[in-house]
C-alpha positions as CSV (number, residue, x, y, z in Angstrom):
1,M,117.0,118.6,131.3
2,T,117.6,121.4,128.9
3,A,115.0,122.8,126.5
4,E,117.1,121.6,123.5
5,F,117.1,118.1,124.7
6,A,113.3,118.2,125.4
7,V,112.8,119.3,121.8
8,A,115.3,116.9,120.2
9,L,114.2,113.7,122.1
10,P,110.8,113.4,120.4
11,A,112.3,113.9,117.0
12,V,115.0,111.2,117.6
13,V,112.3,108.8,118.9
14,F,110.1,109.5,115.9
15,L,113.1,109.0,113.5
16,L,113.9,105.7,115.2
17,A,110.3,104.6,114.9
18,L,110.3,105.4,111.2
19,L,113.6,103.4,110.7
20,L,112.1,100.4,112.5
21,A,108.9,100.6,110.4
22,G,111.0,100.7,107.3
23,G,113.0,97.7,108.4
24,A,109.8,95.8,109.1
25,A,108.4,96.7,105.7
26,G,111.6,95.5,104.0
27,L,111.6,92.2,105.8
28,T,107.9,91.7,105.0
29,Q,108.5,92.4,101.4
30,L,111.4,89.9,101.2
31,R,109.2,87.2,102.8
32,L,106.4,88.0,100.4
33,E,108.7,87.8,97.4
34,E,110.1,84.4,98.5
35,A,106.7,83.0,99.3
36,A,105.2,84.1,95.9
37,T,108.2,82.6,94.1
38,A,107.9,79.3,95.9
39,G,104.2,79.3,95.4
40,A,104.6,79.9,91.6
41,R,107.1,77.0,91.4
42,A,104.8,74.7,93.2
43,S,101.8,75.7,91.1
44,A,103.8,75.1,87.9
45,R,104.6,71.6,89.1
46,G,100.9,70.9,89.4
47,E,100.3,71.3,93.2
48,T,96.8,72.0,94.3
49,G,95.6,75.4,95.3
50,G,95.5,74.4,98.9
51,A,99.1,73.2,98.8
52,V,100.2,76.4,97.2
53,E,98.4,78.5,99.8
54,G,100.1,76.4,102.5
55,I,103.5,77.0,101.1
56,V,102.9,80.7,100.8
57,R,101.5,80.8,104.4
58,R,104.4,78.9,105.7
59,L,107.0,81.2,104.2
60,A,105.2,84.6,104.6
61,G,103.3,84.0,107.9
62,D,99.8,83.5,108.9
63,G,98.5,87.0,108.0
64,V,99.2,86.6,104.3
65,S,96.5,86.3,101.6
66,S,97.4,84.7,98.3
67,S,95.8,84.0,95.0
68,V,96.8,82.0,91.9
69,T,95.8,83.0,88.4
70,N,96.3,81.1,85.1
71,D,96.9,83.2,82.0
72,A,97.6,81.2,78.9
73,G,99.8,78.7,80.7
74,W,101.6,81.2,82.9
75,L,100.7,80.7,86.6
76,T,101.0,83.8,88.7
77,V,100.9,83.7,92.5
78,T,100.2,87.0,94.3
79,A,100.8,87.3,98.1
80,S,99.9,90.3,100.2
81,S,100.2,91.1,103.8
82,R,100.3,94.0,106.2
83,V,103.6,95.1,107.7
84,G,104.2,93.5,111.1
85,G,106.1,94.7,114.1
86,A,105.4,97.1,116.8
87,V,105.3,100.2,114.6
88,G,103.9,98.4,111.5
89,S,100.6,97.9,113.2
90,L,100.2,101.6,113.6
91,I,100.8,102.3,109.9
92,P,98.3,100.6,107.5
93,W,100.8,99.4,105.0
94,T,99.8,96.5,102.8
95,L,102.6,95.1,100.7
96,T,102.2,92.8,97.7
97,A,104.5,90.5,95.7
98,S,103.8,88.3,92.7
99,A,105.7,85.7,90.8
100,S,105.0,83.8,87.6
101,A,106.0,80.5,86.3
102,R,105.2,78.6,83.1
103,A,103.0,75.5,83.8
104,E,104.9,72.3,83.2
105,S,103.3,69.8,80.8
106,A,102.2,66.5,82.2
107,G,104.9,64.5,80.4
108,S,107.9,66.9,80.5
109,G,109.1,65.9,84.0
110,A,109.2,62.2,83.2
111,D,110.8,62.8,79.8
112,A,113.5,65.0,81.3
113,E,114.2,62.4,84.0
114,S,114.5,59.5,81.7
115,A,116.7,61.5,79.2
116,G,118.9,62.6,82.1
117,S,119.3,59.1,83.6
118,G,120.4,57.6,80.3
119,A,123.1,60.2,79.7
120,G,126.6,58.7,79.5
121,M,125.5,55.1,78.9
122,P,126.5,53.4,75.6
């Protein structure tokens, strides 16, 4: 083994570890975004807080923490989690994603369905 190889090998391994950690962070962020969006939709439809948390946990994984806030009819779901993977556990990255949806009124769903079902009838 040459001296150049002995010097270059740790640098290549370190670069590979950083690339893997970045990939794990990207996947975690995508999961959090999808989970927050689905949770906001469910919350806007009137699902309970436990049901919304279950949806977020199912999509983002068991290590996720979530919260729902209501601000003047806008429901915001925030999901956060640490980066997973072999290298992600060594680096204390916590990623967060949030999504908002307007709360649906109690009668809007039924009105929209009845208006849609009568379309095209004389």
